[in-house]
C-alpha positions in Angstrom: 29.5 35.4 -3.8 32.0 37.8 -5.1 34.7 39.5 -3.0 33.1 43.0 -3.2 29.8 41.7 -1.8 31.6 39.8 1.0 33.5 43.0 2.0 30.3 45.0 1.9 28.5 42.5 4.1 31.4 42.3 6.6 31.5 46.1 6.8 27.8 46.2 7.4 28.0 43.6 10.1 30.9 45.4 11.9 29.0 48.7 11.6 25.9 47.1 13.2 27.9 45.5 16.0 29.5 48.8 16.7 26.1 50.5 16.7 24.7 47.9 19.1 27.7 48.3 21.4 27.4 52.1 21.4 23.7 51.8 22.1 24.4 49.5 25.1 26.9 52.0 26.4 24.4 54.8 26.0 21.8 52.7 27.8 24.2 52.0 30.7 25.1 55.7 30.9 21.4 56.7 30.9 20.5 54.1 33.5 23.5 55.1 35.7 22.3 58.8 35.5 18.8 57.7 36.6 20.1 55.5 39.4 22.5 58.3 40.6 19.4 60.4 41.2 18.2 58.1 44.0 19.0 59.1 47.6 22.1 57.7 49.3 22.2 55.8 52.5 23.2 58.3 55.2 25.5 57.1 56.7 26.6 54.5 54.1 26.3 50.9 55.0 28.9 48.2 55.5 28.5 44.8 53.8 30.3 41.6 53.1 30.2 39.7 49.8 28.4 36.4 50.2 27.6 33.4 47.9 30.1 31.7 45.6 32.4 32.9 42.9 33.1 36.4 41.6 30.8 39.3 42.0 31.4 41.7 39.1 31.0 45.4 39.3 28.7 47.1 36.7 28.7 50.7 35.4 25.0 50.9 36.0 22.4 48.7 37.8 22.0 46.2 34.9 23.6 42.9 34.0 24.3 44.4 30.5 26.7 47.0 32.1 29.3 44.5 33.5 32.9 45.6 34.2 36.0 43.5 34.4 36.4 44.4 38.1 35.1 41.9 40.6 35.2 41.0 44.3 35.0 37.7 46.0 33.1 36.2 49.0 34.3 37.7 52.3 35.4 41.1 50.7 34.1 44.2 52.6 32.2 46.9 50.7 30.8 50.3 51.5 27.2 50.6 50.2 26.0 54.0 49.1 22.6 53.6 47.5 20.0 51.1 46.3 18.2 50.8 43.0 15.8 48.0 42.0 17.7 45.1 43.5 21.2 46.6 42.9 23.4 48.7 45.2 26.2 51.2 44.4 29.3 50.2 46.3 33.0 50.9 46.8 35.7 48.4 47.4 39.1 49.3 48.7 41.9 46.9 47.7 44.7 45.8 50.1 46.9 48.2 48.1 44.6 51.1 48.9 43.1 51.5 45.5 39.3 52.1 45.5 36.8 50.9 42.9 33.2 52.0 42.6 30.3 50.3 40.8 27.0 48.6 41.0 26.5 45.0 42.3 23.5 42.8 42.9 22.2 43.4 46.4 21.3 39.7 46.9 25.0 38.8 47.1 25.6 41.1 50.1 25.2 40.7 53.8 24.5 44.2 55.2 26.3 44.6 58.5 24.9 48.0 59.5 25.8 51.7 59.2 29.4 52.4 58.2 31.5 53.1 61.3 28.7 51.7 63.6 29.8 49.7 66.6 29.0 46.1 65.7 27.3 45.7 69.1 24.8 48.4 68.0 23.6 46.2 65.2 22.4 43.8 67.9 20.3 46.3 69.8 16.5 46.0 69.7 14.9 48.0 66.9 13.0 50.2 69.3 16.3 51.2 71.0 18.0 51.9 67.6 15.0 54.0 66.6 15.1 56.0 69.8 18.9 56.6 69.6 18.5 57.8 66.0 15.6 60.1 66.8 17.2 61.4 70.0 20.5 62.1 68.3 18.7 64.1 65.7 16.7 65.9 68.4 19.9 66.9 70.2 21.5 68.0 67.0 18.6 70.4 66.2 18.5 71.7 69.7 22.0 72.9 69.2 21.3 74.7 65.8 21.3 78.5 65.5 18.0 80.1 64.4 19.7 82.8 62.2 16.4 84.1 60.8 12.7 83.8 61.3 12.2 81.0 58.7 15.0 79.0 60.3 13.6 79.6 63.8 10.2 78.3 62.7 11.8 75.2 61.0 13.9 74.4 64.1 11.0 74.8 66.5 8.8 72.4 64.4 11.7 69.9 63.9 12.5 69.9 67.7 8.8 69.4 68.5 8.6 66.4 66.2 11.9 64.8 67.3 12.1 65.7 71.0 8.5 65.6 72.3 8.1 62.5 74.5 11.7 61.4 74.3 12.3 61.7 78.1 9.4 59.3 78.7 10.6 57.0 75.9 14.1 56.9 77.5 12.7 56.0 80.9 10.5 53.3 79.4 13.4 51.7 77.4 15.6 51.7 80.5 12.9 50.0 82.4 12.0 47.5 79.6 15.6 46.5 79.1 17.0 46.9 82.6 18.5 43.4 82.4 20.1 43.9 79.0 23.6 45.3 79.5 24.1 46.3 75.9 21.0 48.4 75.9 21.8 50.0 79.3 25.3 50.8 78.0 23.9 52.3 74.7 21.4 54.5 76.6 23.9 55.6 79.3 24.9 58.7 77.5 21.4 60.1 77.3 20.0 62.5 80.0 16.7 64.2 80.4 16.3 67.2 78.1 14.0 70.2 78.2 11.2 69.4 75.8 
């Protein structure tokens, strides 16, 4: 094979490799844009890295979009949103620098909502559901109805969230009267005007 043909073939191979790399970057960018459209966890979740070895960050929720950044088992992450077996996370290093990317969800142990009292993660599900609904109820009870549309929205939302909550509070206090963590968690709630 003559030198000109070799040069031409090498140039063609490099061009194709560059095109494939550009296509992969474009696919990662498109996938990241699609995944970014998914709703976030509100509030974000706390998680610890589990398993063995490095857990690499990715630009998008795909193994093809791997970054050089990684975390190791035991590292704490903030989890923002899920997408098809992946989650978008942030890691803050000991030096205070933060890194954001996507990791495989199966390598994380979710510990609850960010900032949540660890004891709250151990509450029964019906108590956690009540607290969430009642907190939302009390929030909307305090909102201002600045126009007719807002007044109607608030009335409907308060009916949905607050109706029956006094009875539910009494029932949970009775059901868990011997559970100190539940009694403590419910201690700040009083009867409200439904």
